[in-house]
N, C-alpha and C positions, 0 to 999 in steps of 0.2 A: 504798573497801575495795578492797585489791590483794592478789592471790594472789601469793606469794613462795615461794622455795625454802628448805629448811632443816628443815622439819617441826617436831618437838617442840623442837628446838634454835635455832629461829629467833628466839623471844623472847630478850631480854638475860638472861644470867645462868643459862642452862641448858646442861648438857653430858651426852653420852650415849655409850654404847658397847654392843657385843654381842660375845659369845664362845661358842665351842663348849665345854661343860663335861663333856660325857659322858652327858648325860640322854637325848638321842636316840641312834639306833643308830649304831655306831662306823663302820660302812661307808660312811656318808653324810657325817658329820661336818658337819651343818648346825648354824649358830649356834642356841643354845638358852638363852641366858641373857642378858637385857638389863638395864642399870642407867641410870636417868634421874635426874639430880641437878640441884637448884637451888643456885647459890652462897649463897642467902639463903632461910632457911625462910619459910613464908607459908601463908595460909589454904587449906585443901583442901576440895573439894566432892566427893560421891560418889553414884552411883546404882548399885544392885546387883540381881542377879537376884530374880525372885519365886518361883522354884522352891523348894519346902520342903526339896528335898534340896540343902544347901549346902556348898560346899567349904570346907576349913579357911581358906585365904587370904581368903575372903570375911568369914568370921565374925571373923578377926582386924582386917581392914580396917574393918569397921563399928566395933569397939571403938576403934581408933586415930582413926576419924572423929569420936568423941565430944569429942576433944581439939581437933579443928578446924584442926591445924597440921600442915604436912609438909616434909619435906626431899627425899625421894627415893622413886622407885619401883623395886622389885627385881621382875623377872618371868622365869619360866621357862616354857619350851614343851617338850612331850614327854610331860609328866605333869601331871595334873589335880590332884593332892593332895586328891582327893574321895573320900569313904566310906573313908576310911583310919583312922579312929577317933582316939584320944587321941595316938597317934603322929603322925598327920597334922598335928594341931595344934601338936604340939611342934616339929615340922619347920618350919611356917610361922612360929612365934615364933623359931625358930633363924635363919630367913632374915633377918627384921628385925634381930636382934642382930648377925649378921655384917656385914650392911651398915651398921649403926650405928657399930660399932667401926672399919670401914673408913673412915668419913667423919667420925668423932669427933663424933657426935650422939646423941640420945636415940633408943631403939628405937621409941618411940610416934610419931616423926616419920617412920618408914620404913613404906610401904605396900607390900604384896607381892601377886603374882598368880602364878596357875599356870593352865596350858591344857594339854590333851593327853588321854591315856587315863584313865578314872576307874577306882579301886579297886586301883591298885598303889602301893606305898609310894614316897614321893618320896625319891629318893637324894641326901639332904642332904650326903653328903661329897663329891659332885661339885661342888655349889654352893661348900661350904667351901674346896675346893681351888681353884676358879677365881675366887673372889672378890678376891683381892689383885691379880691381873692385870687383872681387868676393872675394879676401882676406879682402877687406874693408867692405863687406856687412855681413860677419858672425856674427850671433847673436844666443841668447839662444832660439829664437822663430824660427830659420830657419830649423828645422828638417824636416818639411813637403816639404818644398821647395827643399831641398836636395834629399829628397825621389822621388820627381816628375823628378828631373834633371838625374836620372840614368835609367829611364824608355825607352823601345824600342817600342816593340808592346803591352806593358802593357796598359790596360785600365785605371788603376787607381793606385796612389802611395799605397805603403804598408809600414806601420810603427807602432810600438808598443812599450810601456813601462810597466814595473811592478816594484813594490817598496814592500820591506819587511825588518823586523828588524833582522839585522845580527851583531854579534859581539858587541851588545850594541848600534849599531847605525842603522839609516834608510839608507838602500842601494838600489840602483836604476839600473835596466839593461834596456836599449833601444836598439831598433834595426830598420833597414830599408832594404828592399830587392827588387830586381826586378827579373822577370822572368814571362813568358807567354808561350813560346814554347821551344823546346829542353830541356824538363824538365824530368829527369830521375834520379835514384840513382847514387850517386858518382861524382859529382852532375850534375845537368843539367844546361842549359844556365841561369846560376843564380849567382847573386851577392848579397851577405849579408854582412851587416856592423852593428856590435854590439858594444855597449858602456856600460861602468859600472863605477861607483866611487867607487867600492869595492876595499879594499886592499887585492892583493891577487898575489903571485908569478907567473912567467911565466910557469913553469912546471905545477903548479896547474890548472892555466887557460886554458892551452892546453889541459889538460885530461878532463877538464870540457866541453870545446867546441867541442872536439871529441865525447864525450858521447851525448851531446845534438845534434849535427848533425846526428849522427847515428839514433836517435830516431825521427828525423823530416825531414830535407831536403832529408836525404837518404832514406826516406819512402814515396816519392811522385813519380808520373810518369804521365806525360801528353801525350808524343808522343814516349817515348823510346830513343830519341837522348840526347847524352851529348855533351857539348861544349867545345871550347878551352879554354874558360876564367873564368870557374867556380871558384868562390872564396868566403869563408866565413872568415872574419877577426873580432877579438874582440880585443878592447883596454880597459884596466883597469887603470884609473889614481890615484886610493886610495884616492881621495878627501873626501871620506865619513868619513874617519878617524876610520873606525871600526877595531875592533881586526883583524890582518892579518889571512886571510882563509888558512888553511892547509889541504892538502888531508887526507881523513878518519875522519875528525871532523864533528860534527853535522852542523857547519856552512857551511862546504863544500857541504854536502848533501843538504842543503836548497838552496845554490847559484846555484848548478847544477839544481835543480828544477826550479829556476828562469829562468836560461839561456834557458833551455828546454822548458819552457812555451813560451818564446819569439820566439824561433826558430820555434816552432810547430805552433803557430799562423801565423808566417810569411809564413811558408810552406803552410798552409791551404789557406791562401790569394792568394799565386801564383796558387794554383789548380783553386780556383774559378776564377781567371783571365785568366786561360788558354786560348789559342786561340781557339775561338769557343765553350767554354765549356759551357754546360747546365746543368750538373749533376757532383757531386762529390761522389765518392763511396768509403767506406773503405773496404778492402778486408782483412779479418782477418782468420788466420789458427790457429788451435789448434789440440792437440792430435797428434803432430809430433814427430819422435824420436830425433830430435835435432833442435835448433835454426836455424841452417844453413839450414837444410832441409825445415822447416817451411818458411823462407825467401825466398827460391827458389821457393816454390809453390806459395806464395803470389805474388811474382814478375812476374811469368810466367802467372798467371791469370790476374794480373793488366795491363800487358802489351800486352795481346792479342788484336789484332785489331778487331777481330770477336766478342769478349766480349764487346769492348769498342763501336762498332757500334751497337750492340744489347741494350745496354744502351741507346745510343742516340735515336734509334727508338722505344724505349719502348717496345721491343721484349722480352717477357719473356722465352727466349730460354736458359734454364739452361743447356742444353747438351754442350753449348760452353764452360761453365765454367768445366764441367767434362772433355772434351777433352782437355782443356788447362793444367788443373792439371795433367793430365796423361803423358803430355809430359814434365813436369818440370825436368826430370832427377834425380828424388830421388825414391826409392823403396816405393811402396804403394800397398795396397791390396783393389781393387775397392769395393769389396764386404762389406767393413767396413766404407765406406766414407758416410757422412751425409752433407747435404746442407741446409741452411737457407738464404732467402733473406729478410731483413727487418723484420726479426723475424718470417717469415712464412716458415715452413718446407717443403722441395720441393723433397729431396732426403732422404732415409733413407737405410742403409745398401746397397749403390750402385744403388738403384732402386728408379724410380721416383714414386711420390704419386698420380699420376693421374689428370684428367682434372680440378676437383674441386680446388686442389691446385694451378694449373696454372692459374686458373681465378683470384685467389688472388693475384697471383704473377704480373699479369697484373697491377693492382693497385699499387703494390709496385714499379714497374719500372716506373711508372708516377711521383714518387716523385723525388725531386731534390737531395736529400741526403739520403742515406740508407747503411746499412752493408750487405756484403756478407760473411756468416760464413762458413768455411770449417772445418769440423771435420774428421781428417784423423784416429782417434781412434787407433793410434799405440804407442802413448807416451805420455809425459806431456808438451813437448815444443811447443812454439807458436810464432808468429810474425804477423805483419800487414803492409799493404801498403795502401796508398791513390791514388786511380786513378781517370780518368775523361772519359767522353764519348768522341767520335771522330766524329766530325759533318762536314757537308758540308762546314761550315764557316772556319774551319781549313784549309782545303784544298785552299779555295779562299785566305786566308791571306798569306799563304806559296807559293802559285804559283805566287804571285805578290810581294814578300817581297822587292826586290831591286829597284822596280818601284813606 
């Protein structure tokens, strides 16, 4: 498997572009409308927010996903089109119709996305006026522009692509994502759009996407909040002409690895671009009685504000990790627990290893990236999460988000 340039337009038959439509503030004129198109329609897979307050584009995309076929993704930033009532749903449908008209295809093959401020009407006129120029602008080199157009508080675009030999042909998987705050498993304020020229059926694609998301986007947390708009979609147009990928085959395993690599890379880019983030830390749990228990412990530690602020301050306060895992809601034996920070042992059989170890730990906490390893010594199951520190800058950004 090789990492290549091009992002979502790296696979054969995909074109994209981004423009400023007027949804975002005029004084900045940042790109706010992206269009990603496949030359050939193909199977689509999707994973969506588990938040019970759901934005109009998510509702529409779930309906379109039942058809299982897609041609294009149209995504705006600067407005979430969430909590906007029947008018919001009508606006989402209008987005799909406008794109379908421009591309001469069925509205059901258009998947729409929105991200930004919740509760404000979507200015559909901006999209209507911008779409002719946007659809005329799409090119094989437009992936980076599209990735920039879906950003909100993100500091930089996030895109990646990988290529490998599958079924006798070179197959490519590309992806772009946005996300900076409201990042938490299942998923957080995160949009992810994946493309591939692989020949694969919808059911196999859905299984592969679910697996990839569970091992990537559902393993990151910045602030513990989840959004109304979270969406990850993948479109496969089959233009690589590889032998069709079927579940259980060696090609399916390799394709899943490609998809997971793209998703994991994007997930870590989201962590590093998190609002006010200065550190990204992997919380790894081993020795659990079950994978579910390991995930619960990892997530509890990763979302602890006391742990996250200690990471920001460089405070080697390992007691906060012990306290967090103790309230994870799974049976543990504190006298069996061991902790390591960046490879430095700090707790063995539930007891701290003293001042000398803490002095070493202070050096670890100054690093921008390291691993917290928790050994419960109760079984063979494990899990991991990526978390970030919580800084003054995070508070500043979110205290004035709408202004």
